[in-house]
C-alpha atoms as one frame of an Amber mdcrd trajectory, in Angstrom:
protein
  37.010 -46.852  28.815  35.142 -46.567  25.432  34.035 -43.264  24.382  30.738
 -43.295  22.353  31.255 -42.057  18.904  29.870 -38.579  18.260  27.109 -38.635
  15.763  27.744 -36.340  12.711  25.260 -33.506  12.462  22.277 -34.273  10.522
  22.148 -33.126   7.041  19.854 -30.174   6.491  16.635 -30.839   4.750  16.256
 -29.965   1.166  14.615 -26.806   0.279  12.712 -27.487  -3.019  10.371 -24.617
  -2.624  13.103 -22.115  -2.156  15.123 -23.647  -5.094  11.940 -23.609  -7.351
  11.345 -19.934  -6.498  14.868 -18.892  -7.171  14.821 -20.931 -10.528  11.525
 -19.531 -11.568  12.444 -15.939 -10.789  15.944 -16.419 -12.623  14.164 -17.836
 -15.749  11.222 -15.236 -15.741  13.701 -12.254 -15.434  16.061 -13.637 -18.074
  13.272 -14.543 -20.590  11.489 -11.196 -20.049  14.742  -9.377 -20.794  15.326
 -11.458 -23.916  11.920 -11.185 -25.170  11.805  -7.339 -24.558  15.233  -7.146
 -26.420  13.956  -9.327 -29.237  10.761  -7.337 -29.527  12.744  -4.001 -29.713
  15.004  -5.427 -32.432  11.999  -6.716 -34.482  10.163  -3.401 -34.247  13.428
  -1.531 -35.124  14.085  -3.811 -38.197  10.535  -3.259 -39.450  10.511   0.453
 -38.895  14.009   0.753 -40.497  12.728  -1.286 -43.462   9.550   0.649 -43.693
  11.315   3.981 -43.597  13.837   2.748 -46.183  11.056   1.686 -48.503   9.250
   5.007 -48.017  12.369   6.994 -48.652  13.015   4.921 -51.788   9.437   5.512
 -53.046   9.821   9.175 -52.466  13.143   9.183 -54.403  11.382   7.544 -57.372
   8.519  10.179 -57.131  10.853  12.946 -57.076  12.717  11.555 -60.021   9.508
  11.106 -62.109   8.475  14.680 -61.276  12.047  16.135 -62.341  11.697  14.190
 -65.645   7.973  15.065 -66.395   6.560  11.712 -65.369   8.978   9.397 -66.955
  12.375   7.770 -65.910  15.598   9.015 -67.407  18.158   7.059 -69.309  20.108
   4.565 -67.115  23.630   5.707 -65.965  25.818   2.944 -67.217  28.863   4.526
 -65.549  27.838   3.384 -62.074  27.444  -0.057 -60.591  24.089  -0.354 -58.773
  25.128  -2.999 -56.513  28.051  -1.012 -55.186  26.106   2.319 -54.733  23.706
   2.585 -51.589  21.678   5.443 -53.186  18.971   5.068 -55.588  20.037   4.542
 -59.196  18.167   4.148 -62.451  18.912   1.020 -64.173  17.478  -0.318 -67.654
  14.975  -2.379 -65.614  13.720   0.485 -63.195  10.893   1.661 -65.599   9.560
  -1.986 -65.717   9.809  -2.526 -61.980   7.611   0.288 -61.022   3.847   1.086
 -61.761   2.883   4.757 -61.558   0.513   7.348 -62.884   0.647  11.167 -63.090
  -1.543  14.125 -63.927  -1.007  17.918 -64.460  -3.317  20.273 -62.578  -4.067
  23.845 -63.681  -4.340  26.842 -61.252  -8.064  26.109 -60.648  -7.286  22.578
 -59.327  -8.657  20.816 -62.488  -6.838  17.857 -64.029  -5.681  18.857 -67.535
  -3.605  15.906 -68.520  -3.470  12.234 -67.279  -0.963   9.583 -67.990  -1.900
   6.066 -66.746  -0.030   3.941 -69.245   2.175   2.592 -66.483  -0.476   1.341
 -64.203  -2.837  -1.426 -64.704  -4.868  -1.847 -61.416  -7.095   1.211 -62.220
  -9.221   2.166 -65.172  -9.180   5.781 -66.269 -11.881   6.975 -64.070 -10.356
   5.363 -61.062  -6.904   6.831 -61.913  -8.551  10.172 -62.199 -10.304   9.697
 -58.712  -7.134   8.581 -57.097  -5.186  11.640 -58.528  -7.811  14.108 -57.528
  -7.974  12.704 -53.949  -4.189  12.846 -53.696  -4.247  16.450 -54.985  -6.966
  17.510 -52.601  -5.490  15.772 -49.525  -3.675  18.796 -48.430  -0.454  16.891
 -47.930   2.532  16.745 -50.122   3.201  13.204 -49.346   1.165  10.224 -48.131
  -0.312   6.777 -48.657  -3.735   5.620 -49.680  -3.797   1.887 -49.446  -0.465
   0.620 -50.802  -0.130   3.581 -53.031   2.312   6.470 -52.214   1.700   9.780
 -53.767   3.496  13.109 -54.152   2.014  16.498 -54.932   4.135  19.288 -56.415
   2.278  22.673 -56.472   3.682  25.679 -58.521   3.430  29.305 -57.349   0.222
  29.898 -59.566  -1.605  27.037 -57.760  -1.140  24.430 -60.537   1.269  21.585
 -60.491   1.662  17.858 -60.842   0.527  14.817 -58.762   2.102  11.374 -59.077
   0.858   8.053 -57.546   3.314   5.048 -57.214   2.423   1.457 -56.461   4.391
   0.376 -53.379   2.660  -3.065 -52.819   5.823  -5.261 -53.149   7.897  -2.911
 -50.778   5.207  -3.002 -48.149   4.795  -6.758 -48.569   8.655  -7.120 -48.304
   8.471  -5.227 -45.028   5.811  -7.537 -43.651   7.767 -10.556 -44.756  10.775
  -9.197 -42.913   8.695  -8.582 -39.790   7.353 -12.177 -39.813  10.726 -13.672
 -40.360  12.149 -11.601 -37.598   9.337 -12.638 -35.301   9.874 -16.254 -36.233
  13.540 -16.071 -35.544  13.075 -14.328 -32.313  10.585 -16.856 -31.091  12.868
 -19.690 -32.136  15.769 -18.081 -30.154  13.554 -17.584 -27.265  12.619 -21.229
 -27.274  16.169 -22.301 -27.571  17.275 -19.994 -24.760  14.504 -21.250 -22.574
  15.691 -24.922 -23.167  19.124 -23.832 -22.218  17.985 -21.803 -19.110  15.970
 -24.738 -17.584  19.015 -26.883 -16.803  21.307 -24.011 -16.418  18.847 -22.434
 -13.719  19.701 -25.487 -11.502  23.274 -24.633 -11.433  22.625 -20.969 -10.925
  20.176 -21.636  -8.082  22.391 -24.264  -6.363  24.839 -21.850  -4.477  21.995
 -19.720  -3.336  19.963 -22.707  -2.086  23.005 -24.089  -0.384  23.482 -20.686
   1.343  19.693 -20.803   2.424  20.247 -24.340   3.811  23.310 -23.309   5.743
  21.450 -20.286   7.135  18.448 -22.423   8.254  20.715 -25.053   9.769  22.848
 -22.398  11.646  19.486 -20.860  13.030  18.238 -24.300  14.118  21.340 -25.471
  15.605  22.148 -22.295  17.483  18.536 -22.157  18.724  18.700 -25.672  20.039
  22.140 -24.974  21.681  20.842 -22.023  23.459  17.949 -23.957  24.929  20.222
 -26.137  27.117  21.990 -23.220  29.050  18.761 -21.265  29.155  17.089 -24.419
  30.905  20.119 -24.608  33.329  19.971 -20.902  34.194  16.221 -21.185  34.805
  16.802 -24.194  37.112  19.459 -22.430  38.987  17.289 -19.383  39.322  14.381
 -21.345  40.656  16.615 -23.124  43.086  18.035 -19.905  44.247  14.456 -18.675
  44.839  13.640 -21.823  46.999  16.776 -21.293  49.279  16.887 -17.560  49.558
  13.447 -16.478  48.666  12.301 -14.330  45.596  14.092 -11.145  45.056  14.034
  -8.317  42.462  17.155  -9.976  40.934  15.692 -13.349  40.513  12.461 -11.970
  39.088  14.569  -9.888  36.586  16.535 -13.124  35.827  13.247 -15.094  35.197
  11.877 -12.275  32.871  15.004 -12.251  30.823  14.858 -16.042  30.528  11.477
 -15.963  29.248  12.288 -13.291  26.693  15.200 -15.413  25.558  13.009 -18.550
  25.388  10.418 -16.742  23.286  13.179 -15.406  20.855  14.668 -18.879  20.547
  11.165 -20.354  19.765  10.735 -17.583  17.190  14.092 -18.334  15.622  13.100
 -22.092  15.379   9.774 -21.220  13.779  11.432 -18.942  11.272  13.921 -21.729
  10.321  11.035 -24.222  10.027   9.130 -22.205   7.522  11.811 -23.240   5.102
  10.931 -26.930   5.589   7.233 -26.890   4.674   6.482 -29.469   1.984   5.070
 -28.592  -1.439   1.630 -27.401  -0.574   0.193 -28.533  -3.886   0.927 -32.118
  -2.933  -0.807 -31.965   0.356  -4.429 -32.934   0.829  -7.117 -30.190   0.931
  -8.768 -29.144   4.234 -11.572 -26.934   5.311  -9.881 -23.554   6.077 -13.166
 -22.029   7.289 -13.518 -24.521  10.162  -9.864 -23.946  10.944 -10.389 -20.152
  10.998 -13.560 -20.461  13.223 -11.646 -22.641  15.699  -8.549 -20.265  15.832
 -10.646 -17.131  16.409 -12.550 -18.907  19.174  -9.143 -19.730  20.843  -8.108
 -15.916  20.782 -11.444 -14.541  22.087 -10.490 -14.915  25.778  -7.074 -13.245
  25.120  -8.598 -10.414  23.464 -11.163  -9.890  26.259  -8.374  -9.822  28.909
  -6.726  -7.013  26.961  -9.811  -5.105  26.535 -10.404  -5.767  22.806 -12.770
  -7.498  20.764 -12.711  -9.709  17.561 -15.353  -9.453  15.013 -15.084 -12.413
  12.535 -16.740 -12.849   9.037 -15.818 -16.373   7.681 -17.212 -17.607   4.597
 -18.191 -21.350   5.119 -16.912 -24.367   3.230 -13.832 -22.864   1.831 -11.100
 -25.440   1.056  -7.555 -25.289   0.222  -4.433 -27.574  -0.048  -1.612 -27.339
   2.348  -0.537 -27.892   6.069  -3.367 -27.172   8.398  -0.975 -26.643  11.348
   1.034 -24.130   9.391  -1.968 -22.300   8.292  -3.292 -22.263  11.852   0.141
 -20.875  12.895  -0.241 -17.984  10.327  -3.863 -17.146  11.557  -2.506 -17.214
  15.175   0.400 -14.882  14.357  -1.881 -12.402  12.710  -4.397 -12.318  15.604
  -1.854 -12.326  18.203  -0.060  -9.361  16.394  -3.354  -7.443  16.231  -4.168
  -8.168  19.886  -0.712  -7.220  21.054  -0.155  -4.116  18.995  -3.645  -2.793
  18.199  -4.815   0.309  19.892  -6.346   0.028  23.399  -9.885  -1.110  23.591
 -10.004  -1.610  19.808 -11.889  -3.921  17.571 -10.194  -6.355  15.447 -11.796
  -7.444  12.195 -10.969 -10.871  10.860 -12.408 -12.007   7.468 -12.119 -15.087
   5.456 -13.485 -15.006   1.763 -12.923 -16.927  -1.415 -12.597 -15.261  -4.781
 -12.333 -17.489  -7.933  -9.262 -19.555  -7.400  -7.967 -17.684  -4.198  -8.728
 -17.718  -0.580  -8.323 -14.229   0.971  -7.720 -13.898   4.737  -7.663 -10.369
   6.160  -7.107  -8.951   9.713  -7.382  -5.287  10.515  -7.031  -3.198  13.736
  -6.635   0.466  14.484  -2.922   1.656  14.875  -3.104   5.424  14.781   0.611
   5.877  15.841   1.880   3.589  13.113   3.741   5.567  10.320   2.422   4.650
   6.837   6.057   4.532   5.728   6.746   1.660   8.186   3.935  -0.502   6.948
   5.948  -2.162   4.040   8.597  -3.091   6.646   6.406  -4.801   9.196   7.009
  -8.289   7.736  10.697  -8.000   7.454  12.684 -10.060   9.959  13.487  -8.369
  13.308  11.748  -5.207  12.424   9.905  -3.425  15.125   8.156  -0.089  14.514
   8.328   0.786  18.101  11.273  -0.944  19.923  10.064  -0.077  23.479   6.472
  -0.878  22.841   7.328  -4.270  21.143   9.727  -5.290  23.933   6.978  -4.679
  26.415   4.831  -7.084  24.511   7.468  -9.538  24.080   7.871  -8.966  20.273
  10.934  -9.323  18.343   9.808  -8.670  14.841   9.816 -12.410  13.946   6.215
 -13.531  14.082   5.038 -11.474  10.845   8.132 -12.718   9.003   7.145 -16.343
   9.913   3.647 -15.675   8.698   4.838 -14.311   5.443   7.081 -17.425   5.023
   4.102 -19.779   5.618   2.060 -17.854   3.038   4.867 -18.007   0.387   5.469
 -21.514   0.935   1.686 -22.270   0.184   2.147 -20.331  -3.138   0.531 -17.243
  -1.629   1.527 -13.907  -0.286   1.190 -11.630   2.739   0.789  -7.881   2.223
   0.613  -5.110   4.811  -1.239  -1.857   4.174  -2.468   1.290   5.952  -6.133
   2.263   5.382  -6.807   5.499   7.249  -6.041   4.482  10.891  -6.333   0.799
  10.225  -3.276  -1.440   9.595  -4.412  -4.339   7.367  -2.764  -7.687   6.709
  -4.051  -9.502   3.648  -3.169 -13.141   3.016  -3.969 -14.454  -0.523  -3.687
 -18.358  -0.846  -4.635 -20.827  -3.592  -8.097 -22.286  -3.097  -8.925 -26.021
  -3.688 -11.767 -26.395  -6.144 -12.669 -29.914  -5.248
């Protein structure tokens, strides 16, 4: 007797969409953190350099004031390169350009010294010194000049202006260098992250594949015993007649079959091909057909559907998956909307987006629960969901379909209405 060899389980399908999403998110978060850090460092260096230059300029102005507008003799006993404080060297008087003026108690300039500044003529120096004196501030800038105002008790005093052009230019050069180095570092890190992200995403994608395969395999394994139980139940009814026990068994079998189908749908959402590579189709025509299919069901449950569908809207993707998404949203609205309510279904296009929107009254739904409606197995009212056959899977599947078409599904509460908005990329040709 020869036993047939058992076929090994089929390898799970790759999940490129999930892998790409994980990789993109990893790269985006890492690059955002890096760029933010480098930006803070660049700004910090520029601010530190600018404040240091300002403090050095103020030290020079104070020194000029203390020495009646000139530099003292250099201190040869201290080594400038080994001292962090400002020191006067034999070259200091030639490295700086300044002018000063004495002012009497009436605010009139009595003496001007502009021998150490060449950018201004005498009238311009006088105007600059008067403006600095009348500025109302003891320190400040005008252009690339730093000024210091020193007033005596009698109202007179001295005003000094100092050219800070080279110091300000140095700060800007440091900022440009910092930005250039930061951008170079960011580019290098990005080049490293691209191959590294594959390694980071691999274990996560593998776990997704294992979860997907487990759900699919478990669902298929459950179908066989459920089919046998259903057949045995029907045979029992044929032999002994229908009883409350066989009816209860049939109800529970139907519930389990719906749950298994939902689990399979949820697993299959991870296997949708890249939507951008699929041909375009008329989503307006698909929406009209889907709404027409659900009108009888809504009428049976005492509800109405008001549709507003923009014609000739196209998108790329899997038409069957998008039809499934619309069906799930309409079925959810019909099953869980308030009694005798109106369901609004709209399809519009805006620039590069297709916007699909369903809304229905749900007065008893807590606004805090709205953000959880698309989570797997979440039910806002367990007993109500169970009576309508819901398991909290449908909206999760709908969100998965939207995401795999590079879109998103958002739930919101607008007054008494619960609104589901799907945004999908539009095909422009």
